[in-house]
DODRENBA-277691 format. One line per 2 residues: number of its first residue (from 1); their letters; for each residue x, y, z of C-alpha. Coordinates in pm, 1 decimal. Last residue first. Layout:
N
NUM) a) X/Y/Z  ...
***
This chain:
137
137) ra) 498.1/1892.4/-3565.2  843.3/1757.4/-3608.4
135) wg) 882.8/1384.8/-3449.3  1060.8/1397.3/-3140.9
133) lv) 910.5/1122.6/-2926.9  763.1/1381.8/-2699.0
131) dh) 585.9/1570.6/-3005.6  831.5/1848.0/-3178.7
129) ek) 811.2/2209.4/-3211.5  675.1/2374.8/-2921.0
127) sv) 717.4/2072.2/-2696.5  455.5/1788.4/-2621.1
125) sl) 219.5/1652.6/-2377.5  -61.4/1439.7/-2489.0
123) vr) 134.5/1080.7/-2583.3  -109.4/910.6/-2829.4
121) ag) -66.9/529.4/-2734.0  -402.9/540.6/-2541.0
119) he) -402.4/878.7/-2363.4  -93.7/972.9/-2198.1
117) rv) -33.2/1225.9/-1958.3  344.7/1246.7/-1889.5
115) pr) 451.8/1326.8/-1508.3  601.5/1672.0/-1472.3
113) lt) 957.7/1792.9/-1415.9  989.7/2166.3/-1495.2
111) dp) 783.4/2217.6/-1191.6  1121.9/2122.7/-972.7
109) ap) 1212.2/1858.5/-785.1  1285.5/1916.2/-380.7
107) fp) 1571.8/1864.7/-438.2  1751.5/1984.0/-709.9
105) lt) 1786.4/1807.8/-1039.4  2054.5/1565.6/-1234.2
103) he) 2004.5/1506.5/-1619.3  2104.5/1228.3/-1763.5
101) qp) 2149.6/1169.2/-2157.0  2111.7/821.1/-2240.2
99) ra) 2358.1/538.5/-2236.1  2193.2/204.3/-2319.6
97) gv) 2384.9/-99.5/-2203.8  2017.4/-285.1/-2125.3
95) vs) 1780.4/-67.9/-2268.6  1572.4/80.4/-2019.4
93) at) 1647.7/415.9/-2074.6  1573.7/366.0/-2464.9
91) gm) 1159.9/387.0/-2416.4  1066.2/575.8/-2708.2
89) ad) 1267.7/892.3/-2637.1  1354.8/816.9/-2278.0
87) ea) 1630.1/1075.4/-2120.4  1749.4/988.5/-1783.8
85) vr) 1642.6/1166.7/-1471.3  1839.3/1209.2/-1132.4
83) ir) 1707.9/1348.0/-842.4  1921.0/1526.8/-558.6
81) dp) 2010.3/1532.8/-205.5  1678.5/1433.0/-55.0
79) sv) 1734.0/1123.4/-288.3  1570.5/1011.0/-579.7
77) ev) 1769.3/813.2/-857.2  1672.4/708.1/-1218.8
75) ir) 1340.3/862.3/-1314.1  1254.9/845.1/-1668.4
73) vr) 1249.2/1097.7/-1933.0  1054.8/1213.2/-2209.5
71) ve) 1206.6/1588.3/-2322.5  1036.2/1927.4/-2318.4
69) dg) 1256.3/2175.0/-2539.9  1221.3/2534.9/-2341.4
67) ep) 1584.9/2601.0/-2354.5  1614.2/2577.3/-2003.1
65) lr) 1505.8/2223.1/-2047.3  1143.2/2101.8/-1951.6
63) ll) 1156.5/1726.1/-1847.7  835.0/1535.7/-1900.7
61) wp) 828.1/1232.4/-1704.2  714.6/879.9/-1817.5
59) ga) 637.1/605.5/-1529.8  799.8/432.1/-1257.5
57) lf) 832.5/715.5/-998.6  421.9/689.3/-927.3
55) sl) 525.7/337.2/-787.8  678.1/493.7/-506.0
53) gr) 358.2/465.0/-245.4  85.4/702.9/-315.5
51) gd) -142.0/531.2/-87.9  119.8/505.9/191.9
49) la) 172.8/879.7/153.6  -169.8/1000.1/140.5
47) ee) -304.3/703.1/425.2  19.6/869.4/657.3
45) aq) -110.4/1219.0/592.8  -471.1/1090.1/668.6
43) lw) -333.5/946.6/1025.4  -148.1/1280.1/1138.5
41) dv) -449.0/1499.0/1070.8  -464.9/1701.4/727.3
39) pe) -269.3/2055.9/580.4  -327.3/2030.6/250.8
37) ti) -202.9/1699.7/65.6  54.2/1577.9/-189.5
35) pr) 322.9/1798.3/-88.2  638.7/1766.0/-305.1
33) gl) 982.6/1665.5/-215.5  1044.5/1404.1/-526.5
31) vd) 954.1/1126.8/-212.8  617.2/1289.1/-164.4
29) va) 507.1/1514.5/118.1  220.7/1447.7/329.3
27) vf) 139.2/1803.8/530.2  21.0/1805.5/912.8
25) gd) -241.1/2000.0/1070.8  -221.3/2279.8/1358.1
23) gi) -12.0/2510.4/1197.2  202.3/2312.3/913.0
21) mr) 349.0/1984.8/1075.1  549.9/1829.9/777.6
19) iw) 499.6/1442.5/690.1  773.1/1307.7/465.0
17) gv) 827.8/1033.7/195.9  766.7/707.8/91.1
15) re) 1087.9/572.3/260.6  1119.0/201.5/227.2
13) gd) 1151.9/27.7/560.6  944.1/-265.4/440.6
11) nr) 618.3/-145.4/642.6  620.0/179.0/489.9
9) rh) 826.6/450.7/588.4  774.2/792.1/651.0
7) di) 1031.3/1029.3/795.7  942.6/1340.8/956.5
5) wn) 1018.9/1706.6/827.1  1175.5/1948.5/1052.5
3) ed) 1488.3/1936.7/900.2  1362.9/2108.9/592.0
1) m) 1477.7/1972.0/227.3
***
C-alpha cells in the first residue's frame, strides 16, 4: 500500500477503501487494493467507495492456484498486510467446526483472485478439468 493513500471510512468507522491522487484527479481503491474508478473528482471517489461498501467481499470467489487449477474460496480476512481466503467447495467454509484449506495472498489482491460469476445455480467459472465444485467435466 502506498503511504499516500488516504483512508476512506463509512459513517460507522469501518474502512471501505482508500483514495489516491493521480494527476489532478482521485482514484478510489477498494479494500482489496484494487482501483474501482478512473481518475475522478474527490466526491465521485468517495461515492464509489461508499457504494461498493464491503458486501462484495461476502460472495464466492475463485483463486487460481500456481498449478493453474481454480478453487472456490471465501474471503476470511482483508488487511493492508495480507488477504486470507478459505477453500469453499459447496459452502463448507462457513460450516461450524470446518477447517478448510486456507491461502494467504499479498496485498493488493493479485489477479488470481476474482469473483465467481453465477447464473442461477450453475457456476460459469470453471477450471481446466473440473467445475468449481470439483466435478469432472
